[in-house]
Phi, psi and omega in degrees: 000131178272138176257111183260121178245109184280320183198093183285168178299324180294317180298317179298319179297316180296317178301321179296320180292322177296318176301319177302319180294322181298327182259018184297326178298319179296322179294317178297322179299317178295322179296315180294322178300325182290319187264337180223077183303322183294324177293318182298316181299321180295316182294317181294319180298322181275354179054044180256133180294135181297327185296336180275336184257342182295134177284145179305324179295321179294318179298316180295320180298315180294324178296316177297319179298318179295319181297313182288326176296322176302316181293322178298313179297316178300317185301309183290328175293319180293317180295323177295317182293313181292327176294322181284315185281315187249352187057042183225127173188161177295164174298137182300332179292345181251011179301321185300313182291324179292317178296320178300319178296318177297321181292326177296315178298316180298320180297318178297319181290319181292330180296335181248009183280151180284326181199165179296314179300317180295320177299314183297317181291309184294315181293319178300317180291316181299308182294325179294319180297314179296316182294315180293318179297318179295316180297319180296316180294318179299317185285331184268312185256353176079017179218147180283172176299136179236163181305323181296337180295329179289327175291324184271005185302320181298319179298319180295324178296328181292345178278347189254163173209173177061218183292331177296319178294316179300314180298319180293320178297316178299320181298328181272315189278320186303313179300322181293316179296318181293325176296315177299323179287332183283324192289136176276083190296331185270356183271134181303325183297332180296315183287332172294314179297316179295326177294317178297317178297321179295320178296316179299315179297321179297323178294320178295317181290322183283331182228056184296327181296317179294318179296314180300313182298316180296316181290322177299319180294325183278318188248352180081168179200132173239114184295322186269352183233070181296324177304320179293325176303313179298317183296329180279332188257322194088162190294311182300314180295320179300314181294320177297315183294316182284333174294316176299319179295317180298316179293325182289340178286342184282069181257174180298148178297165182305141178278171179298321179293320179295322178294318178299318178296320180295319178297321179293322180295329180288337178052054179293145180298326179208124181264336187293122170089358186287348178260003182296128187256333183299137185283133174271315176223159180266116175299136192277345191255152174282155177237126175242114181248115187244116180259120187258118182301123174051038184271122185207177182257098182293345181297342178289344181276074186299323184292341180282344175051057179297141185284345180202162177287120182291328186280141181299141178304325179295323177292317179303316182295318181293318180293322177296322178296332175273010179056039175051052175293156181227149166264138176257102185279162179272359188221165174233130169074354182180191180060048179308325185300333178289322173296320178300314180304317183291313186284346180257335184241343174081022177233141180285147171266127188240003180238161182271061173210173183268112187294329176303329185267323189249343188241330185275101186239350183238153169292130187226147179281063176281185186305314179299315180290323178301316179285325177299325177295337178268007177101002180289147163272120184255117186231132176248137179230127178204114187279043176248176175305134188301325187272359183302134184054030176062030186294330179303306180290318183297313181297321178295318184292332181263000167112009175289134178275326182229136178230113179260119182241198189305319184290348182264000182239148172281120181276073191255356181212082190260137166257089190058247183270358191248124175294135182296153176297322181301315180291318178300311181299317181299316183288326176295316178300318179300326181281324187267343183305317178299328181287334183296338181250003183277339179101339177278127181295154186232133167254106184255104183256119184238123177245112182285163183241326180294129181131000178283156167307144003267030176059057181281154175231151176265182184295335179285349183233074180291152177294133181237353183240137177246159179227171180297158179301135182090357180245040184296323179294321176298319178298317179298317179295317180299320178292325174298315179293330177304313182278323179300315183292323180286321176292326176296314183292326175295319177295316180298320180299315180292317183294317181293327177291322182280334185220068191294336182267359186290153169269121182242125180235127179223146184194160173278144183282330178188169175290156178283147168278125182249252180274162177303152175056047180061020175301148189096321177267321185295323182298332180264005177075015182279324181224158173276168184289329182241147179300323181292347180261000179293141180220148169048237186297344178299328180293321177295315178301323183301332190234358186266132179233159179301139178227126177231127176245117178255110186266071178057225182288346174292337182082197182293140179237138178285133179233358178078204178267115189245116170304140188304325183289345178271353184295319180301318178297320178297318180298314181296322177297316181290332176284349184077019180274103183266005178295140178296152180204162178291342179295347178281345186298319185268009177271115183293156175298152182303133180098342177281148182295149173287125184252130177244097175290144172226164182306117176081001183198178171202162171228156181235140177269118185224127173051044179077000180240200184220139176242119184261130182236113183253002183076029180245172182292340182273001180296149172299155182299328182295343181294335181299317181293314182292328177294322177296321178296317180299315180297320181294317183289329174297318180298314181291322177301311183292328177293315185282323187262342182221350188252213185270000176058044175298330182302319181293317187280334180290330187258308177196136182298140180288169182295162182297321181294321178290322180299321178294321179291326186291334182274356176297139181298138183293335182255030179300154179304122184290135173232141183275349174241105191270000000 
């Protein structure tokens, strides 16, 4: 099918700007008439064209004035638009510094621009794309654009399809193409300007710590409240400041002495032998670990007035038998891979980036490799693009033998871009059923895909639940959960019948993103509108998802509220696997509170309540101990997953098979069947 575009909005805009340029002399004449009436009268009386008498400096001055005035007008229009559409904008008291930063960028761009019209079009599109993208992320995920988001842009595009995908590609590609079209490549001033920009960038890259310190001192920084950082700084300063911070983090991995200090701070009851990977005995049972995309309980949204309970009655009964246990995830609304890192490797993610992409650089004895050493076949299934969130490399490094991705499944039951859970479960069962009777134990890891925004359904899944007016996104999510929960229970019934002794663990990876600024939750009093306004139990609500552990013929067992990084140790205990492992490192001693680190802060569950630690002077005294634990576990995590792995060698040398795997190059050609 041919797509015929006779006159797009962009073409019309460009024509308007060209028309503006054609009449620029008239505009200058009016400007001069306004400020120098006597000169204008003389020129008009003599009937002399302004273009012949205007001095080049005057023409350049007026051009610069027009360019910067355009940015000023755009800025206030953009802030008004994002405030109206997304309820997101910098604090009005900081408009001056934010506008100044935009004008500096505009001046640099105009200095290398081929013409005023090209500058106006390219700069307008570039700044609009950045501003709109930042506002959308803030309103949906509660955090502003960060440097890592530019690295992850390709992954985010893979989540979209149809017009949403086309729009997102245009949002990314159009500014780049227009910038290339705008620049006067053959003019000497362009290369001077690009050289100055290159030197400035080199200084930021070469001395990120100094830049970060200076900007932090001038504009402040709150690690746990990034939305407020943006509101105080504005987008250009925020991106510069966080880019410097991101670059300054790229320091050497933990030293042997730092690792020794971290191990001492953890005060483990016994250090000898906990990293030994070689299997002593073979655990007899299969493990099925099911990660449910955006799986949560919509019934908590009282203000949405759902017409029916979205969750299947069978799920409600099973969850009640588990005494409504919860997983405490490290993320809200996205970044599933961080939850995966925790439940597969046993270490908390404490920064606002995807650890699979930026932190996991070494082969590590995580849960898949630990079980593979005991003879398990370790298989991961996820019907998304194989490389999403760097899963090809990440899964190989933590020990999965087989990785089944989108190309390995028949896309026969699609909800727009997402394969239904029913089809995924059916195809996974078809693959593993022969193994269930072969005698070799199986670690079957399934990550569902259906359940992403905008919660689409196909014709086979009509909407059956309604919500109050203005809660349409909640209604869409509730209908998604209606089918996800029922397809899950049908799968569980079949799986338990085929593998009655297996350990089955299922949980949601994170809460769903609903309306902007925690909308959907705020109306029911579950969350505050801004991340910086969250208090007390809101932090638990922000990260807790349903967790069900089915211990073979024992059925569901209550495990309470479990931070995701503690799940591997719990799984090994239930499997009866007493072999030491690195997953024990982040398991607190009995009686210590469960700690849930989040970017820039953490909270602890104590005596049925919650203690929030933000690293401020108002923190409770007990926060000092838990903060020390967080720092120690971060050191060991980075040593084992990205560093020199002193932790393994200080305590006991790893097995020969792991040692062979560990020397494999981290950037080896990715294969989905390892």
